[in-house]
N, C-alpha and C positions, 0 to 999 in steps of 0.2 A: 153451370148452374144459374139459377135465377139471380139477376143483379142485386136485388134488395137483400137476398140471403147472403150473397158474397160480401156485400158491404157490412152487414151485421157480423159476419164471421171475422172480418178484418178488425172491426172495432172491438169485438170481444177478445180476440187474440191479443191485441195490444194491451188490454187490461189484464188478461190472464198472465202474460209474460212478465209483468212487473214482479210477481211473486215467484216466478219459476225461471230464474236466470239461466239455468243449464239448458232449457229448451230453446233458447235463442241459437244454440249451436246446431239444432236439428235442421236437416236439409229441407224438410217440408215447410218450415217457417220461412226460409229464404225463398223457396219457390212461391209460396202464397204472396209474400210481399213483392217479390220481383214481378210476377204476372199482373198483380193488381195495380202496381205503379206504372207498368208499361202499357196498360190497356188504352186504346184510343176509342173504344166503343162505349165506355161507361165512365163519364166524368165523375159521377158520384162515388163510384168504387175507388177511383184514383184519389179523390179528395179524402175519403175515409182512410185510405192507406197512408197518405201524407199526414193526416191528423194523428193516426196511431203511432207512426214513427216519431213525430214531434213529441207526443206524450211519453213515449218510451225514453227518448233522449233526455227530456226534462227530468223524468223520474230517476234515471241512472246518473244524471248530473248531480241531483240532490243527494243521492245515495253516496256518490263519490265524495262529495263535500263532507258528509257525515262520517264516512270512513276515514277521511283525512283528519278530521277533528278528533276522532276517537283513537287515532294511531298512537298517540302518546299515552293515552289511558290504558290501551292494551299492552304496551310495553311495560308499564308499571305493574300490571297484574301478572304478566309473564315472569317478571323478576320474583314475584311471590310464589311462583309455582303453578299459576293458572294459565291455561292456554287462551289465546284470543278467540273470540266468537267465530271469526271466519276460519281460523286454523282448525278449531274443534269440529266445525261443521264440514270442513273440506270444500267450502264454496269459493267461487271466483269473486274477484273484486268487481265493483260496478263497472269500472273502465274495461276490464277484460270481458265482462258479460256483454257490453254494448258493442264491442268490436265487430261482430258479424253484421251489424246494421250499416257499417261503412260500405259494405258491398253494394248498397243501393244508392250511394251518393251521386254517381253519374246519371242514373235514371231520374233522380230527384232534380238535378240541375237542368235536365231537358225541359222541365215544366216552368222554368223561369223565362221571362221575356228577355229577348236579346238586349234590350235597353237596360234592363236591371243588371244583367251580367256585366255590361260595359261599365257600369258605375262602381263595380267592386274593385 
């Protein structure tokens, strides 16, 4: 498709996935990010994909921190006979949700300069 449209799709997908954790497990999401990160023809598309992944990882990191801080509160309410929000909704944790993004780590690393990798 048209490069500008692809870049917009990747950006929008990154935003949309913040509220739809379960969709990160979908094969199409992995395919879209995988292809857009691996492209050598369109630097803008690759940049948008990297930005979207960063945004998603930042978001899920913050969500994981909130889940961790609420963990004790949920246990207290469970003792009173109330289920935790995540158990009641049957949702995955933020960490579990973000795991499919790890599949792209090798491709992301290829975009680093060799000098930057050597400093790690």
